[in-house]
N, C-alpha and C positions, 0 to 999 in steps of 0.2 A: 292204349286206350281206341277203340275203334272209331272209325270217323263216321259221319252221318252223310248222306248221300242225296242230294236235289236234282231232280231230272226237269227238262222243260222241252217243250217242243222245239224242233230246229226252227229258228226264224233267221230272215233275211238280215244279214249283218253278222250272224252268230254271236250276239250277246250273251255273256255268261248270266245263269241263271242268278237272282238276287239271293245272296246269302246275307245272312246278319252282319251287320257290321262290326260288331266284334268279336267275329269268328276267326279264325285260322284256316285261311283256304290251302288245301294239300293240293289237289288235283283236278284238272278239268278236261273234258275231251267229247267225244261224240258216241253215240249209241247206234248200232246197227239193228235191224228187225230180229236178227237172232239173238241180240242181248250181247254182243261182242262189243268191247271198248276199243274205241280208236284215239290217236291222240290228236288234239285239237287242230292240227295243221294238216291232217289227212287230206281232205278235201282240195286245199290248197296246193299241195304237193302235185295233185293230178291236175288241176284247172288253171293253177296261179291266179283264182280269184276266191275272196274269203267266203262269200254268200255263195257259191254254187257247187252244189256236190252230183257227182256224176249218178245216176240211178243205178248202176251196176253195184255201187257201195252200199246200197239200202240204208243209208243213213236215217234215222226216223226222230232222233232226239240228241240232246246234249246233256251232259251230267256235270256234277262239282262236287269233289268229295272234299269236306271241311271238318274241322273241331270246332265245337260250341264254345262258347267263353266257360262255360262250367267245366271244360277238360283242362282249363290253364294250369291251376294248382296241381292237380293230380300230375299233370307231366311234366312239370317243374320238379315234383318230388320225385320222381322216377329218374329223370335226368341226374338231379343231385346225387340220388342214391348210387347211381352208375358212377359218377365222377369220384365220389368219396371211396367206393370201394377200388377203384383204379389207384386213388392214392395210397389207400392203405397196402395195396399189393407192392406198389412201388417202395414205399417206406419199408417194409417187411423185405424186400430184395436188397436195397442199400444197407439195412441193418446186416443181414447176412453177408454180403460181400464184404463190408467193413470189418466185421468180426473174424470172419476167415483171413483177411491180409494181416489184421493186427495179431492173430495167433502165428502166422507164418514169421512176422517180423520179430514176436516177442521169441519164439523157438530158435531162430538164427541167432538173436543176441544171446540168449541162453547159453547154445552150444559154443559160440565164440567166447565166451567167459569162462567157459570150462574147458577149454582146449581142444574143441573139436572142430572140425571145420578145416578147409583148405587155407584160409588166410587170417589164422587166428595169431601167430606170433609175428610181432613186427621184425622188420630185417633188423640184424646186428648193426650196433652203433661202433666205428673203431674206436678204441680208448687209446689214449696215449698215457704212459707212464712216467711220471717226473722221478727222477732219483736225485736226491740233494745228499752231497757226502759235505762233511765238515760242519763249519759254521755257516751264519747267513749270507756271507759274502762269497761263498763256494760256489764253484761251477756246477751248474745243473745240466744234466745232460737229457735228452729226450731220448728213450727208445720205444719201439713200437712193440 
């Protein structure tokens, strides 16, 4: 939304021109004879006095850029749209990343179940065989 500009003659004390109370002030400063804009403290940087501007600066007026109260809701809607668009992009990216990770995990699990991959088979467990000869009170021997 374009700002509106108020200009006023440079006065002693460099009071900011009166903008409506319900407006949103954006920027203020000084205007030279050629129409260039200077920061509000340009004179102070040279003289260290707020109400004195050197003649070589050719300061003739001061300005204020502001948004009137009628810009409030359009600005809010524009900002809300930007935030919602960024949230939608972030959500889309999150789903893409999670979906890609889920596919990798599923394919790895599938490969392991089919006997593919480096760590598919568990290490062999040593088995001890019990050989019983005779009746229940017979001597049992363990062999490997």
